[in-house]
C-alpha positions in Angstrom: 0.0 0.0 0.0 1.3 3.5 -0.7 2.7 5.4 2.3 2.3 9.1 3.1 5.1 11.3 1.7 6.0 15.0 2.0 6.6 17.4 -0.8 6.5 15.9 -4.3 7.9 12.5 -3.3 5.8 9.5 -4.0 5.8 6.1 -2.4 7.9 3.5 -4.2 5.7 0.8 -5.7 6.3 -2.7 -4.4 8.9 -4.6 -6.3 7.2 -7.5 -8.2 10.1 -9.9 -7.8 10.3 -9.3 -4.1 6.6 -10.0 -3.8 6.9 -13.1 -6.0 9.6 -14.6 -3.6 7.7 -13.7 -0.4 6.0 -16.1 1.9 2.7 -14.2 1.6 2.6 -14.8 -2.1 3.1 -18.6 -1.6 0.1 -18.4 0.8 -1.8 -16.5 -1.9 -1.1 -19.3 -4.4 -2.2 -21.9 -2.0 -5.5 -20.1 -1.3 -6.0 -19.7 -5.1 -5.6 -23.4 -5.5 -8.0 -24.2 -2.7 -10.5 -21.7 -3.9 -10.4 -23.1 -7.5 -11.9 -26.4 -6.4 -15.3 -25.3 -4.9 -15.7 -22.4 -7.4 -15.1 -24.8 -10.4 -17.6 -27.3 -8.9 -20.1 -24.5 -8.4 -19.6 -23.3 -12.0 -20.0 -26.8 -13.3 -23.2 -27.2 -11.3 -24.6 -24.0 -12.7 -23.9 -25.1 -16.3 -25.3 -28.6 -15.6 -28.5 -27.0 -14.2 -28.9 -24.9 -17.3 -28.2 -27.9 -19.5 -30.9 -29.9 -17.8 -33.6 -27.3 -17.5 -33.4 -26.1 -21.2 -34.5 -29.4 -22.8 -36.9 -30.0 -19.9 -39.0 -26.9 -20.6 -38.6 -26.8 -24.4 -38.8 -30.5 -25.2 -40.1 -32.6 -22.3 -42.8 -30.2 -21.0 -44.8 -29.9 -24.3 -44.6 -33.7 -24.7 -45.9 -34.2 -21.2 -48.8 -31.8 -22.0 -49.8 -34.0 -25.0 -48.2 -32.2 -27.9 -46.5 -34.1 -30.6 -43.1 -32.4 -30.5 -42.6 -28.7 -29.6 -45.3 -26.4 -31.0 -44.1 -23.6 -33.2 -45.6 -21.0 -30.8 -44.0 -22.6 -27.7 -41.2 -20.0 -27.3 -43.7 -17.2 -26.8 -45.0 -18.0 -23.3 -41.6 -19.3 -22.2 -39.6 -16.2 -23.2 -42.4 -14.0 -21.7 -42.0 -15.9 -18.5 -38.2 -15.6 -18.7 -38.5 -11.8 -19.3 -40.8 -11.5 -16.3 -38.4 -13.3 -14.0 -35.4 -11.3 -15.3 -37.2 -8.0 -15.0 -38.3 -8.7 -11.5 -34.8 -9.8 -10.5 -33.1 -6.8 -12.0 -35.7 -4.4 -10.6 -35.8 -5.6 -7.0 -32.8 -7.7 -6.1 -29.5 -6.1 -5.1 -26.9 -5.7 -7.8 -29.4 -5.4 -10.7 -28.8 -8.9 -11.9 -25.1 -8.4 -12.6 -23.2 -6.9 -15.5 -25.1 -4.8 -18.1 -24.4 -6.7 -21.4 -24.7 -3.7 -23.7 -21.4 -2.4 -22.2 -19.6 -5.3 -23.9 -17.5 -7.9 -22.1 -15.7 -6.4 -19.1 -14.1 -7.9 -16.0 -15.9 -5.2 -13.9 -15.2 -5.8 -10.2 -16.3 -8.5 -7.8 -20.0 -8.6 -6.7 -20.7 -8.6 -3.0 -22.3 -11.6 -1.3 -25.7 -9.9 -1.2 -25.6 -9.4 -5.0 -24.8 -13.0 -5.9 -28.4 -14.3 -5.7 -29.5 -11.6 -8.2 -26.7 -12.5 -10.6 -27.6 -16.2 -10.3 -31.4 -15.9 -10.8 -31.1 -13.4 -13.7 -28.6 -15.5 -15.5 -30.6 -18.7 -14.9 -33.8 -17.2 -16.3 -32.0 -15.8 -19.3 -30.2 -19.0 -20.2 -32.9 -21.5 -19.4 -35.7 -19.6 -21.3 -33.5 -19.2 -24.4 -32.7 -15.5 -24.6 -29.7 -14.9 -26.9 -26.9 -14.4 -24.4 -24.2 -16.8 -23.0 -23.1 -17.9 -19.5 -19.6 -16.4 -19.5 -20.3 -13.0 -17.8 -22.5 -14.5 -15.0 -19.8 -17.2 -14.4 -17.1 -14.6 -14.0 -19.3 -12.7 -11.5 -20.3 -15.8 -9.6 -16.8 -17.2 -9.5 -15.3 -13.9 -8.4 -18.0 -13.2 -5.8 -17.8 -16.7 -4.3 -14.0 -16.5 -4.1 -14.0 -13.1 -2.5 -16.7 -14.2 -0.1 -14.7 -17.2 0.9 -11.7 -15.0 1.7 -13.8 -12.8 3.9 -15.1 -15.8 5.8 -11.6 -17.1 6.5 -10.1 -13.7 7.4 -11.9 -10.7 8.7 -11.1 -7.5 6.9 -8.6 -9.1 4.4 -6.2 -6.8 2.4 -8.1 -5.3 -0.5 -5.4 -6.4 -3.0 -5.5 -10.0 -1.8 -9.3 -10.0 -2.1 -9.1 -8.7 -5.6 -6.4 -11.2 -6.7 -8.3 -14.2 -5.3 -11.6 -12.9 -6.7 -9.9 -12.8 -10.1 -8.6 -16.3 -9.5 -12.2 -17.4 -8.8 -13.3 -15.9 -12.1 -10.5 -17.8 -13.9 -11.6 -21.0 -12.3 -15.2 -20.5 -13.2 -14.6 -19.9 -16.9 -11.6 -22.2 -17.2 -13.2 -24.8 -19.5 -16.2 -23.0 -21.0 -14.3 -21.6 -24.0 -12.5 -24.9 -24.7 -9.1 -23.9 -23.1 -8.0 -22.6 -19.7 -5.4 -20.5 -21.5 -8.0 -18.8 -23.7 -10.0 -18.0 -20.5 -6.8 -16.4 -19.1 -6.2 -14.3 -22.2 -9.9 -13.3 -22.1 -9.7 -12.0 -18.5 -6.3 -10.4 -19.0 -7.3 -8.4 -22.0 -10.8 -7.6 -20.7 -9.4 -6.3 -17.4 -6.5 -4.4 -18.9 -3.9 -6.1 -16.8 -0.4 -5.2 -17.8 3.0 -4.0 -16.6 5.3 -5.6 -14.0 2.4 -6.7 -11.8 0.8 -8.7 -14.5 2.5 -12.0 -13.5 1.6 -11.6 -9.9 -2.1 -11.5 -10.7 -2.0 -13.9 -13.6 -0.2 -16.8 -11.9 -2.8 -17.4 -9.2 -5.5 -17.1 -11.9 -3.8 -19.6 -14.1 -3.4 -22.0 -11.2 -7.1 -21.7 -10.3 -7.9 -22.1 -14.0 -5.9 -25.3 -14.4 -7.5 -26.8 -11.3 -10.9 -25.7 -12.6 -10.3 -27.5 -15.9 -9.4 -30.7 -14.0 -12.6 -30.3 -11.9 -14.7 -29.8 -15.1 -13.2 -32.9 -16.8 -13.5 -35.0 -13.6 -17.1 -34.0 -12.9 -18.0 -34.3 -16.6 -16.7 -37.9 -16.6 -18.1 -38.9 -13.3 -21.6 -37.5 -14.0 -21.7 -38.4 -17.7 -22.8 -34.8 -18.5 -19.7 -33.7 -20.4 -17.6 -30.6 -19.7 -19.8 -28.0 -21.4 -16.8 -26.7 -23.3 -17.0 -25.0 -26.6 -15.8 -27.5 -29.3 -16.2 -28.5 -32.9 -15.9 -32.1 -33.9 -15.8 -32.4 -37.7 -13.9 -29.4 -39.1 -13.2 -29.7 -42.9 -9.6 -29.4 -44.0 -8.5 -25.8 -44.5 -6.7 -24.8 -47.7 -3.7 -22.5 -48.0 -4.8 -18.8 -48.0 -5.0 -17.2 -51.4 -4.7 -13.6 -52.5 -8.5 -13.6 -53.1 -9.1 -14.7 -49.5 -7.0 -11.9 -48.2 -9.3 -9.6 -50.1 -12.3 -11.3 -48.6 -10.7 -10.8 -45.1 -11.1 -7.0 -45.7 -14.7 -7.5 -46.7 -15.5 -9.8 -43.8 -13.8 -7.5 -41.3 -15.6 -4.4 -42.6 -19.0 -6.2 -42.8 -18.6 -7.5 -39.2 -17.9 -3.9 -38.0 -21.0 -2.6 -39.6 -23.2 -5.3 -38.2 -21.6 -5.1 -34.7 -21.9 -1.4 -34.5 -25.5 -1.6 -35.6 -26.3 -4.3 -33.0 -24.8 -2.3 -30.2 -26.5 1.0 -31.4 -29.9 -0.6 -31.5 -29.4 -2.5 -28.2 -28.4 0.7 -26.3 -31.4 2.6 -27.6 -33.7 -0.3 -26.7 -32.2 -0.3 -23.2 -33.2 3.3 -22.6 -36.8 2.2 -23.0 -36.4 -0.9 -21.0 -34.9 1.0 -18.0 -38.0 3.2 -17.8 -40.4 0.3 -17.2 -38.1 -2.6 -16.5 -40.5 -5.5 -15.9 -43.1 -5.1 -18.7 -40.6 -4.1 -21.4 -38.3 -7.1 -20.5 -41.4 -9.3 -21.1 -41.9 -7.5 -24.5 -38.2 -8.1 -25.4 -38.7 -11.8 -24.6 -41.7 -11.9 -26.9 -39.6 -10.2 -29.6 -36.9 -12.8 -29.4 -39.6 -15.6 -29.6 -41.3 -13.9 -32.5 -38.0 -13.7 -34.5 -37.3 -17.4 -33.8 -40.7 -18.4 -35.0 -40.5 -16.2 -38.1 -37.1 -17.8 -38.9 -38.5 -21.3 -38.4 -41.6 -20.7 -40.5 -39.6 -18.9 -43.3 -36.8 -21.4 -43.7 -38.2 -24.7 -42.4 -35.1 -24.8 -40.0 -35.2 -25.2 -36.2 -36.1 -22.2 -34.1 -33.1 -23.1 -31.9 -30.8 -21.6 -34.5 -32.1 -18.2 -33.3 -32.7 -19.0 -29.7 -30.1 -19.6 -27.0 -26.5 -18.3 -27.1 -25.4 -20.2 -30.1 -22.6 -22.1 -28.2 -24.0 -25.5 -28.9 -25.3 -24.6 -32.4 -21.9 -23.7 -33.9 -20.9 -27.3 -34.4 -24.1 -28.4 -36.3 -24.1 -25.1 -38.3 -20.6 -25.9 -39.7 -21.3 -29.6 -40.1 -24.6 -29.1 -42.0 -23.6 -25.8 -43.7 -24.4 -27.3 -47.1 -28.0 -27.6 -46.1 -28.4 -23.8 -45.6 -29.2 -21.8 -48.7 -28.0 -18.3 -49.2 -31.5 -17.0 -48.4 -31.7 -19.1 -45.2 -28.3 -17.8 -44.0 -29.3 -14.2 -44.7 -32.5 -14.6 -42.7 -30.5 -16.4 -39.9 -28.0 -13.6 -39.6 -30.9 -11.0 -39.6 -33.1 -12.8 -37.0 -30.2 -13.8 -34.7 -28.7 -10.3 -34.8 -32.1 -8.7 -33.9 -32.7 -11.3 -31.2 -29.2 -10.6 -29.9 -30.1 -6.8 -29.8 -33.3 -7.5 -27.8 -31.5 -9.8 -25.4 -28.6 -7.4 -24.8 -31.0 -4.6 -24.0 -32.9 -6.3 -21.2 -31.7 -9.8 -20.2 -28.5 -10.7 -18.3 -25.7 -12.8 -19.7 -22.5 -12.7 -21.8 -22.1 -11.4 -25.4 -19.4 -13.8 -26.6 -21.3 -16.8 -28.0 -24.0 -14.9 -29.9 -21.3 -12.8 -31.5 -19.4 -15.9 -32.6 -22.6 -17.5 -34.0 -23.6 -14.4 -36.0 -20.1 -14.1 -37.3 -19.9 -17.8 -38.2 -23.2 -17.7 -40.1 -22.1 -14.6 -41.9 -18.7 -16.2 -42.8 -20.5 -19.3 -44.2 -22.8 -16.9 -46.2 -19.7 -15.2 -47.8 -18.2 -18.7 -48.6 -21.0 -19.2 -51.1 -19.3 -16.5 -53.2 -16.3 -17.3 -55.4 -12.8 -17.1 -53.9 -13.5 -18.0 -50.3 -13.4 -21.4 -48.7 -15.8 -22.6 -46.0 -13.3 -22.9 -43.1 -11.7 -19.6 -43.9 -15.1 -17.8 -44.1 -16.3 -19.5 -40.9 -13.1 -18.6 -38.9 -12.9 -15.0 -40.2 -16.5 -14.4 -39.5 -16.1 -15.5 -35.9 -13.0 -13.5 -35.3 -14.2 -10.3 -37.0 -17.6 -10.3 -35.3 -16.0 -11.1 -31.9 -13.6 -8.2 -32.4 -16.5 -5.8 -33.2 -18.7 -6.8 -30.2 -16.0 -7.5 -27.6 -13.3 -4.9 -28.6 -10.7 -7.6 -27.6 -8.6 -8.3 -30.7 -6.2 -10.8 -29.3 -9.0 -12.9 -27.7 -11.0 -12.7 -31.0 -8.1 -14.2 -33.0 -7.7 -17.0 -30.4 -11.4 -17.7 -30.3 -11.6 -18.2 -34.0 -8.3 -20.2 -34.5 -8.3 -22.4 -31.4 -11.9 -23.4 -32.0 -11.1 -25.1 -35.3 -8.1 -26.9 -33.9 -5.2 -27.9 -36.1 -6.8 -26.0 -39.1 -6.5 -22.8 -37.1 -2.9 -22.3 -37.9 -3.6 -22.5 -41.7 -6.3 -19.7 -41.6 -4.7 -17.6 -38.8 -3.2 -15.0 -41.2 -6.7 -14.4 -42.7 -8.3 -14.2 -39.3 -5.8 -11.7 -38.1 -6.5 -9.4 -41.1 -10.2 -9.7 -40.6 -10.0 -9.0 -36.8 -7.7 -6.0 -37.3 -10.0 -4.5 -40.0 -13.1 -5.1 -37.8 -11.5 -3.7 -34.7 -10.3 -0.5 -36.4 -13.5 0.0 -38.4 -15.6 -0.5 -35.2 -13.5 2.2 -33.4 -14.0 4.5 -36.4 -17.7 3.9 -36.7 -18.5 4.1 -33.0 -19.1 7.7 -31.8 -17.2 9.0 -28.8 -19.2 9.2 -25.6 -20.7 12.6 -24.9 -19.0 14.5 -22.1 -20.8 14.6 -18.8 -23.0 17.7 -18.2 -20.9 20.5 -16.7 -17.6 18.9 -17.5 -14.9 21.1 -19.0 -14.2 19.8 -22.5 -10.5 20.4 -21.8 -10.5 18.4 -18.6 -8.2 15.5 -18.6 -6.1 16.9 -21.4 -3.5 18.4 -19.1 -4.3 21.8 -20.5 -5.2 24.7 -18.2 -8.1 26.5 -19.8 -6.6 29.8 -18.6 -3.1 29.1 -19.8 -1.8 30.4 -23.1 -0.7 28.3 -26.0 2.2 26.1 -25.1 1.6 26.5 -21.4 0.5 23.8 -19.0 -0.8 24.0 -15.5 
């Protein structure tokens, strides 16, 4: 902690290597390892609960009521019920249901114990009733909150820095296997939180330790229960071909297109959110009905499953790639449109993560472009995922890794194309996104280091 100084002297920051060799840091690592076990088990239990409830209410319940299969209109009452539950949770429980998804993916602090029930119930209602958001943001919040709460139970008034580090380790453990790789989860948290400098390793090492233990817990529980690991994975990826000059040209097109779609999604979602915040409960129900209506329209218009539009898209990526030949250009266009609009509605009102829907919209768009001359299926699929992730998440390194690690050994072949698409999308998104308006009463020169009363060339 900084110490008081006189004059212009500032306290010397702690030396990272000294901290790394200290006994207190070894204790911190031990606590991170111990915390990784229950937090990972809790995260696995949450994902297992969602995985059991989703087919229960969308498949088993209509059959038990005497329907032959799931009726076309079935998403309407369920998403209305989901919107009602989410709206009530956000309105009345502490913490407002967790992270606001229109803000993108951010590692934004650790929720307090009293806020955890709201995060849990809002995420459960969002995911189980098939709104178009993923589990990653709630898992980060729940993992970090559980870890920080455990630290406070063991030691009264723990150091703020230790609580923050162990909270981050809990988030690492919770998301360790969800994206298919603990290392990818570590990069995600590192880039989302802006960690850097000489203190990076001190924070990252406990997180990596907790993530590694979390991955083992996910694999062990998945094997023991027979439920699987709930990791993002593709099983039958076609062979990628060596990139061509034409495909580098397509990388520019895919990157720019993803930026336009991503900026449009966020713009519409933010404007819908302003209406939702005025009357939280009824408008969240309306947004649920909008999502259901888009899924029904897609199913009726294409004769494809409404599940292509519903849910986060995590489990639908594999069948989309495997059966891509069964989707016509018109069906893919309609899928991108309906999924994007359902994504907007969900971002504006529900609670969850933005990663998987962005990946799915990008994948569908990439497959759509691959119907045109000069672009192969795998290259279009990977570039679409990377470019759309970059536009929605604003995390270019993670976006490249999401697209290339997902397709396994073929990822190295298409990585140059993905990098170009991601960079174009990232820069174009920054150019297309208007700067936030300054707060009322704020001096427009504040923060620039310029004294408004100083003459040219003078600084305060």
